[in-house]
Steps between C-alpha positions, in 0.01 A plus 500: 500500500724471195841667465645633177828655395535842337835514315602857427485594131822694560684167523651353187296248305718229650434636848124504445510148356706369792240645738215338308678165486572521873130569567397206281748266665426590862120505497406868472153554356581759235734755344398862446684770306440876506428715196722805475754635251723682749569541869271720707779723622799710406737217402394423144815300427341188653364285214137387498386216273160496328248286685316315223827388341619376840173319567505329161850375577408384850191305396702330228760387754267387782220245529326541835499854643236757411655803332346845497550870423500735799348703331480620138455880491197596297627848414773357276343170387193504276253241632456331162876447478503372859221250430674357195836472677331334799320247282832400343685473832212293637571239232867492595414471870240226454255680730754624758499867397318769701439830323566773754391850395480843661425863423865614485675732745877549470555867422862502383461235229201682352702823494810335354312323221256781427196291601200679645418425864150641549367608840374211707131549415530480119773236538266268688217558252737410221614193692142383553440519126820300448372228734185470289702486178735230631217289640311528175794402282593203719146359521295612198530387139513862387512818707343832412550779752417870473646675802649840568855366496483180293307405188503149352300374205434128463848435639632142525742351752592145409568248626300549818652396834318217676502670839718808540447673838521878511667655803458869573756682711321778687470659844287812450194455718255740332516391134775247429365227729163539330668417168658196665159388625354516150775355284772315693551131564787590732600815690842613620630782716799584717479492877530329836209293641330790677478694175380191315216457749398865462505481120299178514219669690476779244519250215210299647285814486579549132419135433165534676411794275561293185350179637821302526633275773845642596621148575483421127796737446841353582707746700876550508728749672870572527748669728877502529555186702824375656625303797792703634799307631636634832784739434394581142533876531451548125152344522406716798613812316302389194187453710533847645560647155196327350275599788616862476381496136158369606557150364306203636753290694497188716857438615641358821568169669331188363246511783429870450441448127291188564278681751408761239476280191273256685238776521448522124251212457262651759529830309368326189827450311531181292849559362801693630760626253864532605702761303869418471616847392690570823619149586830531317649290223633149458503278808393784727164527325429128514629465854256773608213337313576156643521640853164667450346189346623259766468716811178686420299394195516125573343562840185674375 
């Protein structure tokens, strides 16, 4: 299983870059960055940087790690614009970019910016059309599409990427995983190993319906992950706070974290993402990441 770092977009550009350079230097597989314009909460004073600008900067300053979006919200990004931006970033990344896309979900940013957030049914139908548009633009010489939500006429997207994988972030078992089965090269969702195993079983059923081998789709997951040092009461309080909000958390001693993380491969996960949003700043962040890397990830 591969391990990748998820630097928070709320960090400064320098903070994101330092995280990416750390990942490149210490052998992490990739770097993923979320797509939002504001925090999902009441404190809107926390800055949030735009993901595609961050990714362009990261790929220009690294050489080895894969870099991906986790994930671009379709409700506020037209798929034709996404495809053209992705094709350009792919050139900069020399094949290391992964285009992560999703249907969109964060209520407060849609309200603040006056962007429509349709009910989940129409939102997923719109997203499925977007997947077709993006695939067409990235692979066909010209794309004509006449859908309910998107219409393209003989549309170009040049230059074409040589091999740009599309990741879909989704967890909805009735419809969303069916879209993943039809259009995704990679699939991501939050959750601990037991949830990953459950989602994998449902996903396999969707793949069977469309005649696809589920093993051809690379799978990734993430959870808040931290080795807690004895006596670190702040970390224990943070764990309790995150769990009370329903967040996916794996925190404890090195052995406790290892025992859980080691279950991911059997659950079908190929790559585990480690968010750094709650690991602190400066040396504290990198000390926590190094402790995790040396005491847990290196042993799997």
